[in-house]
RODO-2510 file (C-alpha; in nm, 4 decimals, decimal comma):
residues 128
     n   res          X          Y          Z
     1     x    -1,6680     3,7895     5,2623
     2     x    -1,4023     3,5730     5,0967
     3     x    -1,6040     3,2610     5,1764
     4     x    -1,8909     3,3948     4,9661
     5     x    -1,6686     3,3831     4,6583
     6     x    -1,5089     3,0437     4,7236
     7     x    -1,8225     2,8357     4,6558
     8     x    -1,9180     2,9997     4,3219
     9     x    -1,5546     2,9953     4,2113
    10     x    -1,5284     2,6253     4,2968
    11     x    -1,8417     2,5496     4,0951
    12     x    -1,7093     2,7403     3,7952
    13     x    -1,3739     2,5635     3,8087
    14     x    -1,5384     2,2236     3,8508
    15     x    -1,7548     2,2772     3,5441
    16     x    -1,4425     2,3469     3,3393
    17     x    -1,3167     2,0009     3,4303
    18     x    -1,6202     1,8186     3,2860
    19     x    -1,5294     1,5703     3,0114
    20     x    -1,6189     1,6338     2,6490
    21     x    -1,6639     1,3767     2,3729
    22     x    -1,3019     1,4278     2,2723
    23     x    -1,2099     1,2692     2,6077
    24     x    -1,2787     0,9188     2,4763
    25     x    -1,1564     0,7478     2,7929
    26     x    -1,4274     0,9333     2,9922
    27     x    -1,7194     0,7719     2,8027
    28     x    -1,8460     0,4172     2,7812
    29     x    -2,1004     0,2526     2,5541
    30     x    -2,4305     0,1827     2,7289
    31     x    -2,6306     0,0535     2,4315
    32     x    -2,6024     0,0248     2,0534
    33     x    -2,7822    -0,1130     1,7521
    34     x    -2,8875    -0,0496     1,3949
    35     x    -3,1903     0,1195     1,2456
    36     x    -3,3135     0,1528     0,8891
    37     x    -3,1576     0,4588     0,7255
    38     x    -3,4985     0,5914     0,6173
    39     x    -3,6012     0,5978     0,9864
    40     x    -3,3086     0,8122     1,1066
    41     x    -3,5090     1,1393     1,1336
    42     x    -3,7805     0,9608     1,3336
    43     x    -3,5225     0,7980     1,5619
    44     x    -3,3629     1,1381     1,6263
    45     x    -3,7035     1,2887     1,7100
    46     x    -3,7731     0,9953     1,9427
    47     x    -3,4405     1,0449     2,1255
    48     x    -3,4759     1,4227     2,1505
    49     x    -3,8310     1,4040     2,2853
    50     x    -3,7427     1,1266     2,5306
    51     x    -3,4236     1,2925     2,6538
    52     x    -3,6218     1,6117     2,7159
    53     x    -3,8714     1,4163     2,9288
    54     x    -3,6040     1,2188     3,1150
    55     x    -3,5689     1,4630     3,4041
    56     x    -3,8267     1,6366     3,6179
    57     x    -3,8808     2,0091     3,5974
    58     x    -3,7112     2,0515     3,9347
    59     x    -3,3650     2,0279     3,7829
    60     x    -3,2101     2,2165     3,4948
    61     x    -3,1121     1,9844     3,2072
    62     x    -3,0550     2,0728     2,8440
    63     x    -3,0793     1,8483     2,5373
    64     x    -2,8665     1,9491     2,2404
    65     x    -2,8700     1,8136     1,8884
    66     x    -2,5885     1,8652     1,6408
    67     x    -2,5179     1,7581     1,2852
    68     x    -2,1885     1,5758     1,2455
    69     x    -1,9963     1,4724     0,9323
    70     x    -2,1035     1,1118     0,9883
    71     x    -2,4556     1,1723     1,1185
    72     x    -2,6122     1,3318     1,4247
    73     x    -2,5423     1,3655     1,7955
    74     x    -2,8044     1,4117     2,0678
    75     x    -2,6741     1,4954     2,4149
    76     x    -2,8032     1,5738     2,7621
    77     x    -2,6180     1,8321     2,9711
    78     x    -2,6780     1,9587     3,3196
    79     x    -2,7937     2,3124     3,2636
    80     x    -2,6226     2,4808     3,5544
    81     x    -2,2816     2,3125     3,5521
    82     x    -2,2869     2,2166     3,1834
    83     x    -2,1747     1,8575     3,2457
    84     x    -2,2221     1,6236     2,9514
    85     x    -2,4142     1,3227     3,0842
    86     x    -2,5142     1,1098     2,7863
    87     x    -2,4369     1,1331     2,4182
    88     x    -2,6115     0,9403     2,1425
    89     x    -2,4567     0,9102     1,7985
    90     x    -2,6857     0,8349     1,5059
    91     x    -2,4717     0,7523     1,2037
    92     x    -2,5788     0,7971     0,8418
    93     x    -2,5476     0,4205     0,7853
    94     x    -2,8068     0,3458     1,0579
    95     x    -2,5688     0,2522     1,3395
    96     x    -2,6721     0,4079     1,6720
    97     x    -2,4684     0,4245     1,9931
    98     x    -2,5489     0,5611     2,3391
    99     x    -2,2497     0,6722     2,5465
   100     x    -2,2510     0,7749     2,9105
   101     x    -2,0014     1,0147     3,0642
   102     x    -1,8017     0,9403     3,3760
   103     x    -1,9430     1,2716     3,5046
   104     x    -2,2902     1,1138     3,5075
   105     x    -2,1982     0,8843     3,7950
   106     x    -2,3919     1,0906     4,0491
   107     x    -2,6882     1,1748     3,8223
   108     x    -2,9673     0,9357     3,7277
   109     x    -2,9577     0,8759     3,3514
   110     x    -3,2133     0,5932     3,3509
   111     x    -3,4546     0,8107     3,1515
   112     x    -3,2100     0,8518     2,8648
   113     x    -3,1151     0,4825     2,8725
   114     x    -3,4801     0,3766     2,8676
   115     x    -3,5543     0,6233     2,5878
   116     x    -3,2693     0,4922     2,3761
   117     x    -3,3815     0,1314     2,4274
   118     x    -3,7433     0,2160     2,3458
   119     x    -3,6525     0,4143     2,0340
   120     x    -3,4196     0,1367     1,9210
   121     x    -3,6945    -0,1189     1,9696
   122     x    -3,9420     0,0969     1,7749
   123     x    -3,7049     0,1635     1,4822
   124     x    -3,4871    -0,1491     1,4951
   125     x    -3,3585    -0,2671     1,1594
   126     x    -3,4699    -0,6244     1,1042
   127     x    -3,1919    -0,8486     0,9819
   128     x    -3,2361    -0,9697     0,6236
***
């Protein structure tokens, strides 16, 4: 009977150990660029839609969007363990950065990376 509780308890404790964006040493920049400031809402929609499509319906993933003091943040979490996998910052000045968590090492985040690259290409700010 005790063994039945060990596995769920282990999962719960492991999810508590997942890094958050305040753990700066647990994230690394995957891609970055600049977009025109008037295209920020469209870039955010592009990321949100693409992140939502990045994983098949067989697994539980959740995309969250939040407003920050300096812009917006779009993130993908595993739904069941609540691990933060990727986090995209879209700053009010048009700078955009995609970060990947060390916790994503065993999960395929190619969909989010491809989405970010595609959205950046579509809304890239041309240098003057």
